[in-house]
N, C-alpha and C positions, 0 to 999 in steps of 0.2 A: 849746739853751742859749746864753748870751752868751759871747763870746770872753773870754779871760782873759790876764793878763800873767804872765811868768815871768822871774825875774832870773838873769843868768848872770855868772860871775866866774872869774878864773884863780887867785884866792886870794892874789895879791901885792898890794903897795901901791906907792905912788909912781909913778915913770915906768913901772914894769913892770906896773902894774895894768891889767887888761882886764876891764871889767864893764859891765853895762847891763840893760835890760829889753826884752823882745820880746813882741809881741802874737800870740796863736795864730791859726791859720786852721783852718777846719772843712770837712769834706766835706758834701755836701748832706744835708738831713733825709731819713730813709728813708720818711716817710709815716705814714699813720694806723695801719698794722699794725706799727709799731715797727721796730727794727733797731739798727744801730750807726752812730756818728759818730766819725770819726777826727779828733782835735784835735792839731794839730802846731805846735811852736814851733821856728823856725830862725833862726840868725844866722851871719854871716861876720865873723871877727875882723879887726882893722885890718891885720894883717900879711899878709893874703891867703892864709892857710893853710887854705883850704877852708871849707866850711859845716858847721856842727854842727846836728843836728836831734834833737829828742826828741818823742815823741807818746804819746798815750793813747787808749784806746777808751772812748767813752761809749755805754752801752747804753740805748736808748730803748724804753720799754715800749709795747706796742700801746695805741691809744686805747681808752677804755671800749667795751664791746660795746653795739651799738645795742639799743633796745627800742621796741616799738610805742607810739605816743603814747596809745593807749587800748585797753582790753580790751572789744571789742564785746559787748553784752549779748545773751543769747538772745532771739529774737523769734518771734512767731507771725504767719504770713501766710495770706491766703485762698488757697483752692485755685486760683482764677483767676490769682493772681500767681505760681504755681509753674510750672515750676521756677524758683528764684531765680537772678538773674544775678550773676556775680562782681562784687565791689566792690573798690575800692582802699583800702588802709590805710597811713598814713604811719608811718615809723619814724625814730628819731634816737638818737644816743649822747649828746646833750645838750651837745656842745661848741659854744660860741658865746655869744650874749648871752642871759642869763636875766632874765626880767621886763622891765619898761619902763625899761631902763638903757642906758648907752652910746649907740650909734647909734640906739637905739629909745627914748631918753629923751623925756618929754613935749614938750620944746621942739623936737624934730625933726619932730613931727607937724603937719599942716596941716588945719584944720577948715573945712568949707564947708557951711553950712545950706541953700544953694541957694534963698534967698528964704523959707525956712520958719522955724519956731520951734524946730527941733531943737537939742539941746545935747549936751555931753559933759563928762566930768571924770575926771581920774586921782585916785582916792582914795588910792593909795600906789603904790609901785613895782611892785606885783603885781596891781593891779586897775584897770580902765577901765570907765566907765559911759557909754553912749550912749542918748540919748532921741530918738525919732523926732518929726517935726514934728506939731503939733496945732493948726494955724492955721484949719482948717475951710474952706479955699478951694475944696475939691473937686478940685484939680489934684494930679497925682502929684508928690511931693517926695522927694528922696533926701538924707538927712543923712549926710555923708561925713567920715571922719577918715582922712587919707592920709599916706603916707610914701614916700620914694624908697628902694628897697631898696639897701643899700650893696654887697652882694656876692651871688654865687650861694649859695643855701641853702634851708632848709626853715623856714617859719613855722608853728608849732604853738601851739594855745591851746585852753582850755576856754571855753565860753560858756553863759550862762543867759538865757533870753528869756521875756518875758511881754507880753501884749497884751490889750486889751479888745475891739477890733474883730474879731479873728480873723487868723490868719497869712496867709490869702489876700489880705487888705487891707494888712497891715503886714509884709512879708517882711524878714528879716534875712539878711545874707550878706556877701560881700566882692567886690571887683572888682580885676582886674589889668589895668592899661592900659585902663580904661574898660569892660571886659567883666564884667558882674555875674553872680555865681553865688550862688544862694540856698542857705542852710544850713537854713532852717526848712522843715518839711513844710507845704505850703499846706492840706492836709486834716487836719493834726494838731491837738492841743489848744492852748488859749490859753497854756499854759506849757510850754516845751520847753527842752532843754539838750543839749549834745553836745561833742565834741572834734574839731577840724579840723586837718589837716596839708596845707600848700600849698607846692608847689615854686615857687620864684621865681628870677629871674635879676637880676644886677646892673643897676641902672637902671630896673627895673620900678616902676611906681607902684602900690603896694598900698594899698587902702582898706577900712576897715570901713564898711558901708553899712546904715543903718536906713532902709528905704524905707516910704512909705505911698502907697497908690494914690489915696486921696481926701483926703489931708491932714487926717485926723481921727482922734483917739484913737491917736496914734502909739505904737509899741512901745517898751519899755525893755529894754536889753540890757546885761549885765555880762560883760566879758571879763576873766578873772582866774583865780586859783588856780594857773594855769600859763600863762605866755607864754614861748616860747623861740624864738630864731632860731639854727638850727644852721648853722654855717659854719666855714671854715678848713681847714687841711691835715689836722687830726686829726678832722675831722667825718666821721661816717658817717651818711648820711640818704638818704631816698628814699621812694618809694611802691611797693607791691607789690599785684598783683591776686590775689584769692583763688582757691582751687580748691574746687569744691563737689561733694560726693558725697552720694548718697542717692537716694531715690525717693518717689513718691507716686502715689496713684490718687484716685478720686472720694471715697473714704472718709478721705482725709487721708494723712499720712506725715511724714517728717522728713528733713532734710538737715544735713550738717556742713559749715560754711564755714570753711576753714582758710587762714590767711595764713602763709607761710613765706618767709623771706629769709635768704640766706647773705651775710654782709658780705665785703668785699675781703680780710679776714683769714681767711676760711674758717670763721667762726663762724656758727652757724645759730640763729635764733630763730623761734619759731612760736607762734601763738595761734589759737583757734577759737571758734566759737559754734554752738549748735544752733538751727536754723530749723525750727520746727514748722509743718506745713501743716494748716490746718483742713479738716475735711470740706467738700466742695462743698455748696452749698445743696440742701436737699431738693427733689425734683422737685414740680411742680404740674401738674395737668391743664390742657391747652390745648384750648379749644373755642370756637366762635363763639357757641354758646348751649347751655345745659344746664337750661333751665326746664322745668316740667311741660308736657306736650304732650297733645293729644287726637288720637286716630287713629280711622279708620273701622272698623266691625266686620269688614270684609273683610280689613283689615291686621292683625287680631289672630289669635292671640297675637303680640305684637311679637317680632322676631328680635333676638338679642344684637347689640350694636353695638360698634365699636372706636373709642376716642378716644386721641389722643396725649398723652403727658406728657413734661415736660422741666424741667430746672433752668436752662435758658437759658445753659448753659455750653458750652464747646467742648473738644476734645481729651480729655485724661485726666480732666478735671473734669466731663465731660458725663455726665449721667444722663438717658436718654431712651428712649422706646419707645412701645408702644401697649398699652392694657388692654382686655380684652374683658369686657363686662358679664355679670352674672347677673340673671335676671328671675323674679319671683314674682308670682302673682295669678291671676285667672280672669275669664271673660266668657261671656255667652250672647247670643241674638239681641237682647235688650233692653239690652245694654251691659255694662260692668264696669270694672275698673281693675287695673293692674300697677305694681310698683315695680322700676325698673332701677337696679342698683348696680354701680359700678366700684371695684376695690380693687387697689392696687399696693404691694408692699414692696420697697424698693430694696436694693442690696447692702450698705448700711450698717444695715439693719434698721429703717429708718424707713418707716412705713405712711401712705399717703394714701388717701382714699376720697371718692366723690361719688355722688349718687343723684338720681333724679327720679321723679315720678309720671306714669304714662301712663294717661289716661282713654280708655276704649273707648266710642265713641258707639253708640247702638242701630243695628241694621241698618236699611237704607232701608225705607220703607213699601212694602208690596206694591202692585202695580198689575195690572189685568186685562191679560192677555197680548195680546188683540185686542178692541178695542171695537166691538161690532156696530153697524152703521149702521141708520138707519131703513129699513124695508122696506115694499113693497107686496105684499099677499097676494091671491091669486085667491079669488073668492067660494066656489069649491068646496072650499077648504082651511080656511075659517073654521069655528069659532073656532080661534086658534092654540094650540099646546101649549107648556108651560114648557120651557126649555133650560138646560144647564149652561154656565158660563163660567169658564175657568181664570184664576188669578191667581198672581203670583210677584214677588219683589223682585230677582230676577236673581242672588242670592248662592248660595253652596253651603255645605255643612257646617253649623256652629253658627249662621251668620248667615242660613240659608235660611228664607224664609216663602213657602210655595206650596200650591196645592190648587185646588178648584173649588167653585162655589156655584150652587144652582138658582134660577131667576128666579121672580118672581110676576107675573101678568098680570091687567089690569083693562080692560073696554071691551065694546061691542056692535057688530052689523053687520046690513044688509039685503041683498036679493039682489044689488044692483049696487054697494053701498058700505058702509063702517064703519071705526071707529078703535079700536085697543087700545094700552095702555102696558105694556111689558115691563121689569121692574126687577130688577137683581142687587145685593145688599148683603153686605159681608164686614167683620168686626171681628177684628184680630189679637190675640195674647197680650199685646201691650203697650198694648191699649185704643185702637188707632188704627183708624178706620173708613174704608172706601172704598166708593163706590156708582156705578152707571151705569144709565141708562135709555135706551130707544129707543121710537119710535112705529111701530106696525104698522097700515098703511092697507089696508082690505079693499075691493077693486074687482073688476069683471069685466074683467079685462085680457087674457083668453084669446080669440083669434080662433076662429071656427068652422074646421073642417078638412074637406077633401074626402076621403071614403073611397074614392070611385070617380071618376076623370076619364076621359072617352072617349078611346080610342086614335086614331091617325091615320085620317082618313077620306079617301075618293076621290070626286071629282065629274068625270064625263065631259063634255068640251066638245062642243058640236054642230058643224054644218057651218060656222057663223059663228065658231067658236072661243069660245062663251059658254055660261053656265049659272046657276041660282038656288040660294042656300044653303038647306038644310033646317033644322028645329029640333033642336038637339042636347042641350037641358037634361034631357030625359028619360033620356039616357044616363048622367047623373052623379048621385051621392048625397053628402050632407054631414051632419056632426054638430057639436054645440056642448056645452061643459061645463055651461052653464046653460040653453040654449034647445034644446028637443027637436027642433024643425022649423025650421031656418034657411031663408030664401027664396033660390032660385037664379035668376039672369038670365044672358043670352047677348049677346056683342058680337063681330062684327056680328050684327045681328038676323036672325031667320028671314026668307027671301024676298029677301034682298039679292042683286042680279045681279053675277056675277063674270065676267072674261074673261081670255084669254091663258093660255098654258101656264106652270105653275109651282106654288108652294105659297103658302098664307096661314095666319095664326094665328087661332084662335078662342079668346076668353077667356070663362070662366064665373065668376060672382061669387056667394058665399054670404054672408048678413048675418044676425046674431042680433038679439034684442030690445033689446040694449044698444048697438047700432050697430057692433059689431065685425064685420069682414069678412075673407073669405079668397077667393083666386082660384085657378083652375087653367086651363091652356092646353093646346091640342092642335093638330095640323097637318091641313090639308085639302089634298090633292094635286089640281091641275087637269090632266087628262090629255087629249092629242090622239092619235087612232088612225088618221088618214088618211095614206098614204105619199106622198112626192114623186116626180118624174120626172127622167132625165138622158140626154145625147147625147155620145159619145166622139169624138176627132180620128182622122185616118188614120195609116198606118205612118210611123215616124220613124227617122233614122240617128244613131249615136253613135260618135265617133272615140276609140279607146283611147289612153292616155298611155304614158310610158316604162315603166311597170310593167305594161303590158297591162291597165290598169284605167281606169275612168271613173266619175264620179258621175252618177247619173240626175238630169235636170233636173225642175222642177215642170211637169207636163203638165196640172194641174187648170184652168189658165186657158184651155186650148184646148177645154174641155167647157162645156155649158149645162145648168141645172137649175131646177125650179119646185116650190112647196108651198102648201097652203091656209092654214097659220098662220105659217110663217116666210117673211118677205119675201126673205131671202138664205140659203137652206139651205147647209149646210157640205159641200164636196166634198173627199174624201181620196183618196190615191193609194197603190197597192201594187204593187211595192215603193215605199217613200216617197221623195220627192225627197232627193238626197244619198246615196242608197244606192249603194255601190261595186259595180260589175259588172266581171268579168274574163273574159279569153279571147274569141276571135272567135266569131261566131254571132249568135243572136237571143234577145230576152227579151220576155215578155208583160207588159203594164202593165194593171192593173184600177183603174177610178175608181169611188168609192162616194159617193152623196149622202145626208145625214142631216138631217131637219127639226128635230132637237133634242128630239123626243119619242120617239125610238127607232124611228121609221119610216124605212126606207132603200130605195135602188134602185142597181144597178151596171151598168157597160159596160166592154169591153176593147179593146186595140189592140197592134201589134207594133213593136219597136225593133231595128234591125240594128247589131252591134258590129264596127268595122273597126280593124286593127293597122298602123302606119306608123313604128315606132321601131326603130333598129338595136340590136344587142346591146351590153352594157357589161361591160368587164373589172372584176371585183370584187376581184381580187388580182393584182398584178404585182410581181415582185422589185424592191425599192426601189433607187434610185440610192444607191450607197455609196462611201465613200472608205476604202480598206483598206491595211494594211501589206503590203509585198511578200511576206510569208510567210503572208498570210491571204486569198487570192483565193477567193471562193465558187464552188461548182459551178453549172451551168445550172439555173435554177429552173423551176417549172411554174405559169404564170399560170392563173387561173380567170376565165371570162367567163360571163355569164348574159343571158337575154332573158326578159322578163316573159311572153312568149306561147309559149315553147317551148325545146327544146334548142339548144346552140351548139357549133360545132366550132372548136378553137384549134390553130394551126399555128406551130412554131418556125422562124424564117427565118435563124438563124445569128448570128455576132458579127464585129465589126471591131476592130483594135488600132491606136491612135495613140501613137507613142513620146513620152517626156517628157524631163526635164532630165538624167537620169542613168540608169544601167543598170537600177536598180530602181524607176523612176518612169515610168508610161505610163497610157493610157486604153483600156477595153474597152467596146463598144456592142453589146447583144444585142436582137433584134427578134422579136415574135409578132403573128399576125392571127387575129381571131375573126369567124365568119359564122353568123347565125341561120337558121331555117327559111324565113323570108320573103325571103332573099337580102340582108338588111341586114348590113354588115361594119364592123369597127373594128380599128385597129392600135395596139400598145403597145411601148415600148422600155425597156431598163434600161441605165444608164451606171455603170460601175465604174471609179473613179479609184484607181489603184495608186500608193502613196507609200512612201518609206522615210524616216520622220521620227523613228524611235526611236533614241535614243542607246544606244551600247553600255553595258553594266553591269559594274562592277567586282565580281568574285566574291571577291576577297580583298584587303585593304588593311592595312598595319601599324597596329595599334591605337594610340590616343592613350595616352600614358603620362606619369607624373610621376616624375622621377628626381632623385637628388642630383647636385650639380654635378660630381661626379667619376665619374659612371656613365652617360654619354650613349651610346645605342646607335648602330650604323652604319645607313645607309639600307637599307630593305627592298625587295622586288620584288613589286608588286601583279600580279594577273591580271584579265582581262575577257572577256566574250562579247557577241555581237550577234545580233539576230533574223534578219538576211539575210547578213551577212558572216561567213564561217567563220574568217577570220584578222584579228583586231583589232590595230592598231598601238598600243603603249603607250610614251609618252615621259616621262622623268623631268625635271621643270622645274627642280628644285633646292630650296634651303631659304632661308628668311628668318628673322631673329632680331628679336624685339621685347623691348626692355629692360624689366626689372622694377623692383622697389623698391630693389634694390641690385646691385652688380657681379656677384654669383654667382647672381642670380635673374633668369631671362629665359624667353622662349618661343620655341622653334624650330618653324616651320611648313614641312613638306616636302610638295611638290605633284607629281602625275602627271596626264597627259592621255591618254585612249583615244579613237581615231577609226575609223569604218567607211568603206566605199567610196563612200558618198554624202555624206561630209563631216560626218556627225553626230558630235559629240564629247561626252565627259563627263570632268570633272576630279574629282580626289579629293585629300585631304590628310591628313597625320598631324600632330597637335599634340603636341609633346614639351615638357612644363612642367618647366623646370629650377629646382630649389629648393636652398636651403642652409639646413637646419634643424639641422644638427649643431653643437653647441656646441664652441668651442675648448677646449683642455685645457692645464693648467699642466705644463710640463716640469721646472721647478724651483721650490721654494717653501720659505720659512723655517719651521722647526719651532717648536712651542709650547715656552715656557721658564717657569721659576719663579725670581724674583729677590727679594732682600730690599729693603724700602722705602728703605734707605739706599744701595743700589747704583744706579748710573746705568742707565737704560733702554738696551737694545741699539739700535744705529743701525737706521734703516729699511732693510730689505733691498730687492733688485731681482729679483723673480721673473721667469721667462720662460714663454711659452706659444706654441702653434702651432695651426693649423686644417687640416682635410682639404683645403680648396680654396684655401688661400692663407695669408698671414701673419696674425697676431693681435696686437692692440695691448693692452698691459698698463697699467692706470691705477691709481694708488694713491688710494683713496677716503678715506684719513685714519684717524684713531685715535679711538676712543671709550673712555670710562672707565665701568666698571660698579661701583657701590659694593658693598663687601663687608660683613662683620659689624662693622667699625669703620673710622674714617677712613683708617688706613694699611694696611688690607687691601682690595685692589681688583683689578680686571682691566683690563688694557689690551688692547683688541681692535683690531688693525690689519687693514684690509680692502683687498684688491686685486680688480680686475675685469678679466678677459681678454675682449676683444670682437673678432669677426671682421668682414669687410667687409659682412656682412649684419646686423649688430647682434646676432647670437647671442652670448650672454655667459655666462661662468662666474665666480662670485664665490667667493673663498676667504679664510679668516680665520686670522690668527696670534693666539694667545692668550698674553699675557704675564701670568702670575699674580704679583702683588706681595703680599708677606706682611710682617708686622711681628711678630717673635718675640724682639726684643731689649729687655730691660728698660731703663727710664730710668737716668740716672747722676746722683747727688747732686754738685752743684758747690760747695755750701757746707754744712757741718755744724757746729753750735755745738761748740766745744772743751770738754774736760773742765774742771770747776770744783771747787774745794775751798772749803768754807765751814765756819764754826763752827756748832755745833748751835743756838746762840742767834741766829744771823743769819737774816734772811728768805731764802727761796729766791730764787735769781736769776730775773729775768723770763724768760718763755718766748720764746725767739728762734726764729723759723721758719727751717729750712734752705731751700735752693733746689736745683732739679734741672732737668736738660734731657733731651731724648729724641733719639736719633740720627736719627729720622725727622721731627723737628719737631713742632709742635703743643703744645697745652696739657698740662702735667704737673700733676696734682692731688696736693697733699701733705696727708696726713691725720695729725694728731697722735693717736697710739694710746694715749697716757697715760703715767703715771709709775709705776714699780714700785720701792718702797723695800725694802731688805733688812733694815731694822730701824727703830727709832724711839727718841725720847728723847735724852738726853745721857749715858747710862751707858757707851756704847761707840760706836766708829766704825761707820758703815754707809754704804751707797751708795744713791743714787736714780738709776734708769736711765730716761731719757726716750727714747721711741721714736716715729719718724715712718715713714710708708710713702708712697712716691712711685708713683703709678699713671699710666701713659700712656693714650692714647685707645683702645688696643687691649687693655687689661687686663694688660699686662706690668707687673710691680711690683718695687720694690727697697726695702729698709729701711735706716734709719740710726739711730744712738743717740748720746745724750750722757750721760756719767756724771758725776753730782754726788757728790763725796765729802764726807760730813758728819763733822766731827771732834768727838769727845765733849768736853764741858766742863761744869763745874758749872752747874746750872740749877734754880732753885726754882720748881716748877710752881704753887705756891700764890700766887706773887707776880703781881699783875695788871699791873704796870708793869715793863717790862724796861729796864734802864739801857743806854743807848747811849754810845758814846765821846763824851766831853765836847768840845764845840766851843768856839770862842773866846768865845762869849757865851751861856752856859747860861741856860735859863729858870729862873725862880724855882720853888721847890718847891711853890708853891700852884697850879701849873698842873694842873688835873684835867679828866678826860674822863668824861661821863655818857652812859648809853645807856638810853632809855625807849621801850617796855618791853623787858625782857630777862629771859627769853626772849621772842621775838616770832614772830608768824605771817607777817609780811611787813614792814610799815612800822615803822621805828625813827627816833626823834628823837635826834640826836647833839648833846649839850649842849657848846657851845664858848665860853660867856660869859667864862671865865677867860683866853681867848686874845685878848681884844679888843685891836685895834690892831696885830695881827700878820698877816703873809701866811703862811698855813699850807696844807698839803696833807693832805687826809683820804683815807685808803686803806682798802679792805676786802679781806682775803685769805681764801682757803679753807684747809682743813686742810693741803693740800700746798703752800701758799705761792703759789698762783696768784692774781694780782690780778683781782678781779671788778668793782671799782668804785673810782673815784678822782675827786676834785674839788679844784682849787686855788682858794681864796677868801681874801678879806680879812675877818678875824674882827672882829665888832662886839659891843658889849655885848648880853647876853641873846640871843645867837645860838643858835637850835635848828635844826639842819640836818636836813630830812626826807629819808629814803632809802627807796625801795621795793625791797627785796632781790629779790623775784621778778621785777621788771622787769629787773634786772641779770642774771637767769639763775640766781639762787641756788636751791639745793635744801636741804631740811632737813639740818642738820649744825652743826658748830662753825666759827666764823669769828673773825678777828682784825681789830679796828678800830684803826687807828693814825693819829696826828696827828704830822706832821713839820714842822720849821721851826727855823732857827738852830742846827742841829746836834743837836737833841734830839728823841727820839721818845717819845711816850706812847701806850701800847696797852692795849686791854681785850678780853676774850673776849666774843663775842656768840653766842647760841644761837638758831637758826631752827628752829621746830617746825612740824608740820602744822597 
């Protein structure tokens, strides 16, 4: 409210008078949710006697509750568009510039046709028309009507759109700072309408845009019926995203889209709509082809097949699968037909079907299984007989055509030749004929045959080794299939002179009357019966070899031989050349001459065998190198002689000292003599060594120990092959550092030595580890504190380790959320670590709880009113919580103890304050209502008269009354006045209010349900110039 002046005076006059006027000061406006303003007047008198102040409290009612700019209609969407996505809906409490007035007056808008023919017009303060360009240039044109937004706020308006070309060509929408947003649905109808709410900021350029893609048949748009710019300190506006609940499947479904917003004053408004999801499209069969087909007889009957079906959707809208056909029909070898049908009923009860005809071809024509070739027949088999020929079409079952057919024969023949035609013919049940013929030629193709061919014959050669062949034809017989007496001839012919020992072949030929021939052969042996003559050499000598053996040489060259038929008869030797002979003495050699015809002669001579080879040792103890404890005993060599026994004699041994007591050389000697006085000597050398190292018989085992458990050095033992007393020396130990100070390796070594200086070392490995974790020796305990208490200071735990000190590190503090913001856990963690990184982690838990309710810091005080007075406005209390955070204050309602004006009663208003952890406190305000006379049948209540009362003709009309929602408040009698129109519910709560300048014929429309009204009794009042006129209004379902 505006500041006001207050007059002060001391009530005196003249020089003693102190008076004047002072202007008030006011505390800041409490905001859209109402509250109080303290208005104060202060002055200091001229005498310096201090300052005098007086003040009053001005109660500011909350701004009207916001309402959504539109109630979205129920819609139906396709299954593929489900589930629907949340949308935004604007809301406003209507505070600001209504219609195209004030900052949004027509003169403040800027029009730009952008070279097109678009236009605009303001028909009145509530309506604006924009016409898109229709120049036909083919270029995109935007017709824009723009304004610079004066302040932050919400622009909301209704729009009606129509086009000829289609919304995809002529979109309508708005732009903010050059960014276009289409309001029309490009796939929607030619006529569309809607309500829009757009958040804007001060300085934004906001434009209505009627665009056309092709500059032809531009759209026409009317913005009107409602244009509102919500702004200012009492403005409540914004956008809220919907919450969608519901479900759907391929057969459809439904969702509820709900928009809910709670304003800064804690008042909640909500609206919703039903979104119906249509069933998904019915499925269709999907196939590359489904026409009638023809199949072979062998493929019948056809097997059921599977084809896919789908409605081409995805996700929950998908209906897909495969369908298996049913088949009806029949066929035989001559063909037939079948009908194949697929049927599917989806989950929504919709049935689809498809079918095709399958024609079965006749089975393949039969063919003869093997086609007989033309043949030649011997004359003795003519005339030929008919034969059977098999046929088949290669099929089985119903499609099989098979069997055999007998041939027919036509033709003649003579003894040596003739021709016949043999024909097979078959006709199947389908009337199809197959035939085949062949030619049979009759000839004498058979050769005569010998039934007797002479066996091998012998011809004795004379003194000159020659003879004449006799006639052998009489020894053979022959037969023929057509000629009873075939002729026989011989080659070489009878009387032919032959010579030389050996064999020859005689050929006999038989020929019939048709010139066919046959032959047979036999062998004739040419024999020589006169023996040869031979002369042998004299006695020979043969020296035996090392094995007392020798190979006989070839003595045949030393003999002479002659024969009547053989120019060089063959001489052989027995024993044969190369035969091995052994032992001393003599051997008799026999020579035999052979003329090649089995005639032989022999002679003999003597060979002397002589031995000159000494005996040979076949086994002698081998030279060896042995350890001093492994000297072998004297061996027994073996000697042999190829020609007789051998005597072996041991000659003894000699010793040669070496480098130490257990190292030297032994030499042993033997002699062998055979029966002929030949001798041989053999030796054995034994090298004695001590190279074996002593062996440890016990060594301390390798061990792994903790760093605080290292064992003392042990005492190993050792033995040696030759030294009875082995010296053992402890070398000491070495340490190898490990990964940390308490982890390392100790290697302890010992050396054992014998009397020849052979040594062996051994070691023990002690692996020292530190795997034991340190442990805390002191640690803070877990505690529970209130959220308003300070957290305890961070403690200093201590820890130790078995092998040395441990370091304690504070790892910090983490917070684990609890059941509410002020219930949580503080977890403080420390880690104790030793020198080798072994660590122990321990945690202190500080449980923080909130069990203290919030405290009201302001509660409206008690009020006393007259029963005819309106209820005081609802003033919200305030509260705080000891642990901080948001405190939600809920108005729980008003409870009257009575009603009317017949007696005093009270109305108790109650609020509840809830902190974030569910702790709550309540507060109340008591309104005392004082009884006074009141005439309930009087529609207008007289208010205290102000200095300028209205005339009595000021009337208020409500149409319709009762109403289901919208009411027209008639205010024409208040023309020229600044008035405030208010609507209260039955308990005096303000639900709607508007300050306007009344004009003639003013009918103010109000949508009660948008103001949150529910069916009941309401009071509509008009205030101004100190007078209030009120009427009852009834809202019904």
